[in-house]
N, C-alpha and C positions, 0 to 999 in steps of 0.2 A: 775488549777484554772480558774475560769471564771471572767469577769468583766463586770458589768451591769452600763451602763449610764441610767438615769431616767430624762425625760422631764416630771415633774408633773404639772398638771393643774387641776382646779376645777372639770371640767367633764370627760377629757380624760388624760389617761397617755402614753407616748411613751418610749418603753424600748428596749434596744438595747446591746447585750451582744456579748463579744468577748473572744477568748481564748488567751492564754500566747503568741502566735506569731501574734496575732491582726486579727485572720480571725474572720469574723462573725459568731456566732455559733448560734444565735436566735433574732429575732427582733419581736416585736407586738406593736400595740396600743391598748389599753384595756380602759374598764370604770376605772374612779379612784374610785375604790372599794376595800376594804380589799380583798375579794374572788377572784377578778379578777387579782390582783399583786400577791395575794399567789398561784393562779394556774399557772402564768407564771414560778414563781421561782421554783414550784414544778416539772415543766416539764423540767428543765435544767438538763443535763446528768452529771453535776458534780458541787462541792462546787462553791457558786459565792460570790465576794463581790460586793457592789453596791456604786454609788454615785449619789447624787442629788444636783441641784442647790437650794440654799436658797430660799425659796417661803414663803408666810406666810400661806399656808397649808401643811408642811412636817411634821408636828409632829406625825398624825396619821400614815405615812407610817414608820417613825422611830419605833414606838412602834410594829406595823406590822413585820417588818423585825428582830428585836429583837427577837420576839416569833419565828420567822422561822429560826432563827440562821444566819442571813445573814447581816454581818457586813456593817454598812451604813457610809459613809463618806460624810458631807455636803461639798459641794463646794462653795466659795465665788464668787457670780458672776461677782465682780468688777476684781478678778483674773483670770478669765476664759476667757482670752482676745481671744483664740481662736475661740470661739463662736461668740463674739461680731463683730468680723472682717471677718466672712465666707461670700463669695458672695451669696451662696445659702443658705438661712435660714429658715429650716422648722423643726418642730417638731423631725423628723426623723432623720434629720442630726445633731440637737442638742443632741439628745442622744447617736448617734454613737460617735460624737466627744467627749462628757464625757466619755465613756467608754473607748476610746483609750486614752485619756488624763491620766486617772485612770490607766489604765494598764501601761502605760510608767512609770509614777512614782513608780508604785508597783514592776514592773519586772527588774528594772536596777541592 
């Protein structure tokens, strides 16, 4: 199983995927479009679960990933404190942190 953290914005989306051991399997910054996000998940070598922080534009992502059979969990920004307290704050770091936190919760 793979775990993907998604940092979703209006124009770009940063995705980071880790395996069950926490090793990075894939990372990418893609346009925030259905085709680009679907292509990212199509290239993954195994089944994936995904998580995204709540934003005002996450609904299309949920619909897309449902069709792609990728379970999506919505992360409440208030409760994802590791991201808020990070010393280095970039979209790539946010996506990887989301993936690692989601993996940690799922794998225990």
